[in-house]
C-alpha positions as CSV (number, residue, x, y, z in Angstrom):
1,M,124.2,82.9,-64.8
2,N,126.7,85.7,-65.3
3,T,125.0,88.6,-67.0
4,F,128.3,90.2,-67.9
5,A,129.6,87.1,-69.8
6,T,130.2,87.7,-73.4
7,L,129.9,85.2,-76.1
8,K,132.7,85.1,-78.6
9,R,131.6,84.2,-82.0
10,K,134.1,83.6,-84.6
11,T,133.0,85.1,-87.9
12,P,133.8,83.0,-90.9
13,V,136.5,84.3,-93.2
14,V,134.9,85.4,-96.5
15,D,137.5,85.4,-99.2
16,R,135.2,85.7,-102.2
17,V,132.0,87.4,-103.4
18,G,130.9,85.6,-106.5
19,E,133.9,85.4,-108.8
20,K,135.8,88.2,-107.1
21,R,138.4,87.7,-104.3
22,I,138.3,89.9,-101.2
23,V,141.5,91.7,-100.4
24,G,142.4,93.8,-97.4
25,N,144.2,97.2,-97.3
26,K,147.5,95.2,-97.1
27,E,148.3,91.9,-98.7
28,K,151.4,89.8,-99.3
29,V,152.3,89.4,-103.0
30,S,154.9,87.4,-105.0
31,F,156.7,88.2,-108.2
32,P,157.3,84.7,-109.6
33,D,159.6,85.8,-112.5
34,Q,161.9,87.7,-110.2
35,K,161.7,84.9,-107.5
36,R,160.5,87.3,-104.8
37,E,157.8,86.2,-102.4
38,H,155.8,87.4,-99.4
39,I,156.3,91.2,-100.2
40,V,153.8,93.4,-98.3
41,A,151.8,95.5,-100.8
42,R,149.5,98.4,-100.1
43,I,146.1,98.0,-101.8
44,D,145.1,101.5,-103.1
45,S,141.9,102.0,-105.1
46,G,142.8,105.7,-105.3
47,A,145.9,104.9,-107.5
48,R,145.2,104.0,-111.2
49,S,148.4,102.1,-111.7
50,S,150.6,99.9,-109.6
51,S,154.2,100.8,-108.5
52,V,157.2,98.8,-107.3
53,H,160.3,100.1,-105.5
54,C,163.7,99.9,-107.2
55,D,166.8,101.2,-105.6
56,E,168.5,102.1,-108.9
57,I,167.1,102.2,-112.4
58,W,169.2,102.7,-115.5
59,E,169.3,101.9,-119.2
60,E,172.1,100.1,-120.9
61,E,172.8,98.6,-124.3
62,M,172.9,94.8,-124.7
63,R,173.5,93.3,-128.1
64,G,172.7,96.6,-129.8
65,K,169.3,97.0,-128.0
66,K,168.4,99.1,-125.0
67,V,167.6,97.2,-121.8
68,L,166.2,98.6,-118.6
69,C,168.1,97.5,-115.5
70,C,167.3,97.9,-111.8
71,H,167.8,96.6,-108.3
72,F,164.3,95.2,-107.8
73,L,162.8,95.9,-104.4
74,K,164.7,96.7,-101.2
75,R,168.2,95.4,-100.4
76,S,168.6,93.6,-103.6
77,K,172.0,93.5,-105.3
78,K,170.8,91.3,-108.1
79,V,170.3,93.2,-111.3
80,V,166.9,92.6,-113.0
81,R,166.7,93.4,-116.7
82,F,163.6,94.2,-118.8
83,K,163.8,94.0,-122.6
84,K,160.4,95.7,-123.0
85,F,159.8,99.0,-121.3
86,R,158.6,102.5,-121.9
87,R,158.5,105.8,-120.2
88,R,155.2,107.5,-119.1
89,K,154.3,110.7,-117.3
90,I,152.5,109.9,-114.0
91,K,151.0,112.1,-111.4
92,S,152.2,111.1,-108.0
93,S,150.2,111.1,-104.8
94,N,151.6,114.6,-104.0
95,G,150.3,115.9,-107.3
96,Q,153.6,116.3,-109.1
97,V,154.0,114.9,-112.6
98,E,157.1,112.8,-113.1
99,T,158.4,110.5,-115.8
100,R,158.6,106.8,-114.8
101,Y,159.6,103.6,-116.4
102,I,156.7,101.2,-117.1
103,V,157.3,97.4,-117.4
104,E,155.0,94.3,-117.5
105,L,155.3,92.1,-114.4
106,K,153.6,88.9,-113.3
107,I,152.2,89.4,-109.8
108,K,150.6,86.7,-107.6
109,L,148.1,87.7,-105.0
110,G,146.4,84.7,-103.3
111,D,145.5,82.2,-106.0
112,C,145.4,84.9,-108.7
113,E,148.4,85.3,-110.9
114,K,148.3,88.0,-113.6
115,M,150.5,90.2,-115.8
116,T,150.1,93.9,-115.2
117,Q,151.9,97.1,-116.0
118,V,153.8,98.7,-113.1
119,S,155.9,101.8,-112.8
120,L,159.3,101.4,-111.3
121,N,160.4,104.1,-109.0
122,D,162.1,104.9,-105.7
123,R,159.6,104.2,-102.9
124,S,162.2,104.3,-100.1
125,T,160.3,107.1,-98.3
126,M,157.0,105.2,-98.6
127,N,155.7,102.7,-96.0
128,Y,155.3,100.0,-98.7
129,S,157.6,98.8,-101.4
130,V,154.7,97.8,-103.6
131,L,151.4,99.6,-104.4
132,L,148.6,97.8,-106.2
133,G,146.2,100.1,-108.1
134,R,142.9,99.8,-109.8
135,R,144.3,98.4,-113.1
136,F,145.6,95.4,-111.3
137,L,142.5,95.0,-109.0
138,A,139.8,95.6,-111.7
139,D,137.7,92.6,-112.6
140,D,139.2,90.2,-110.0
141,F,139.2,91.8,-106.5
142,L,137.0,93.7,-104.0
143,I,138.6,95.7,-101.2
144,D,137.6,95.3,-97.5
145,V,139.5,98.2,-96.0
146,S,138.7,97.0,-92.4
147,R,140.9,93.9,-93.0
148,S,144.5,93.1,-93.8
149,Y,146.1,90.0,-95.3
150,V,142.8,88.4,-96.3
151,Q,144.3,86.3,-99.1
152,N,147.0,85.2,-96.7
153,E,144.5,83.9,-94.1
154,L,143.5,81.1,-96.4
């Protein structure tokens, strides 16, 4: 018998605790209404709200009403328009207060699809185009920071 032999035991993938889904520090999400799938998102319990990268953001008038336009996520030339939007002051991770556009987006993570408010801003210097904060995670998710892509393992 080899005393140095090690037994490899595969631990079962736990994806739920009660009604809550387990997520890792990174997960792939989809934006069904914008037809964008498999976008890597950073899960951040330190952030109150969620944020999505847009290359350009501008307002224009359409049929007498203001519409928010943007190039949604990286390398997108398609213009996405939002009829409902507002501006809000948000404190960024570096402590600076800036005014950002807030829109409602449907986000799908694993088998959970929900509407949430997100800020649109230039995240080109960040590692992740999408950041999911506490408001999105609340009531539905628990974070296991030692894992990644938990909902994508299923």
